[in-house]
C-alpha positions, -999 to +999 in steps of 0.1 A: -165-068+096-179-098+078-215-101+079-243-131+079-277-116+062-303-138+078-335-132+056-370-146+054-387-155+020-412-136+002-448-139+010-470-172-009-509-172-007-504-195+025-493-165+041-518-140+031-544-167+037-534-178+072-530-213+062-503-237+079-480-242+050-469-269+028-435-274+014-445-271-018-459-241-018-443-210-039-443-176-039-470-157-049-472-132-072-462-106-044-442-129-028-418-127-058-416-090-066-408-089-028-379-110-037-368-091-067-369-062-042-350-073-017-326-088-045-320-051-058-311-041-022-284-065-016-270-065-053-246-046-041-236-055-002-208-081-011-229-113-007-202-137-016-224-172-007-258-180-001-271-211+019-308-215+015-341-234+030-349-262+000-387-255+004-401-237-027-408-205-009-371-199+001-357-216-030-375-186-051-361-161-027-332-174-030-331-176-064-338-141-071-310-129-053-285-153-064-294-139-102-283-102-085-253-112-070-240-140-091-230-159-057-232-194-057-262-209-040-266-239-021-296-259-005-296-271+033-326-289+047-319-279+078-330-242+076-361-255+068-397-240+088-410-260+115-425-290+100-463-288+119-470-325+103-505-331+097-516-299+106-498-281+068-525-270+048-551-261+079-566-226+078-557-211+110-594-208+119-601-242+116-578-253+135-590-253+172-553-251+189-530-225+195-501-235+168-476-220+189-486-238+220-452-248+237-463-284+246-478-289+207-464-323+195-484-321+159-491-356+145-459-364+117-440-330+123-419-313+151-420-303+184-407-272+196-376-290+215-372-309+181-374-282+160-348-254+180-322-284+179-324-284+142-326-249+141-293-255+163-277-275+140-286-249+114-268-222+128-239-244+138-233-247+099-244-213+086-214-203+116-189-227+097-198-216+062-195-179+076-164-186+086-148-201+054-166-173+030-147-143+021-176-118+022-209-116+033-231-149+037-265-145+030-291-170+047-324-176+036-346-195+056-382-192+075-401-169+101-397-192+131-360-199+122-353-167+126-372-161+158-352-191+169-320-178+157-330-146+175-341-158+210-315-182+216-281-177+192-278-134+183-274-109+204-298-080+203-293-045+203-302-029+238-339-025+239-346-045+211-370-074+216-375-105+196-402-099+171-434-119+176-437-114+138-413-115+113-420-100+080-417-119+046-386-104+026-372-091+053-336-089+065-318-092+096-278-081+098-253-103+118-219-095+127-208-129+117-185-135+143-189-139+184-213-126+200-233-124+169-244-088+174-273-079+153-271-042+137-304-042+118-335-063+128-366-076+109-358-049+083-384-042+050-371-010+042-371-021+004-403-028+006-417+007+006-444+003-026-477-006-008-482-034-036-453-054-026-455-051+018-466-080+035-500-086+041-514-079+080-509-112+101-494-132+074-488-167+090-457-190+092 
């Protein structure tokens, strides 16, 4: 059965400090170690192609996976995290609002409706790429993109619910054909070392 691996990027300093992230923030030292552990886990999983968000933290994760697998790597801005506009760079405890409120319309950013519509287009592109790939497709993206996909496009196992928190460097395994069944959800079994496990409360 062809598969799609949906991967959240490794941790950044903004994740750990709970700051609304800017696009250029790279992986932290912990995030780099997480990405290396992820790459080791997936090195023998038959990954034939990788597509990634073009934000720095996803790029750093995808490049390590590419080195471990030798698979070709491309970038798609449709896989970017939700754009919180002028709120980016602000610590969560200084926001004075609920970042995830359904009616939030951040200045120079995306509403939920606009974000979900973009993720829909990203998923169409991923499905087309998976259909054209002989082997497993790896998709490196962001926490809210993972959540949108799980809630709106993927078929979870009985009793499973869409996680509120998507772990840094987690992998979700999806059958690469409709109804897009999930066989492994938000897994970080490869992050056994306490030094690389995600910080609790890690932000988007």
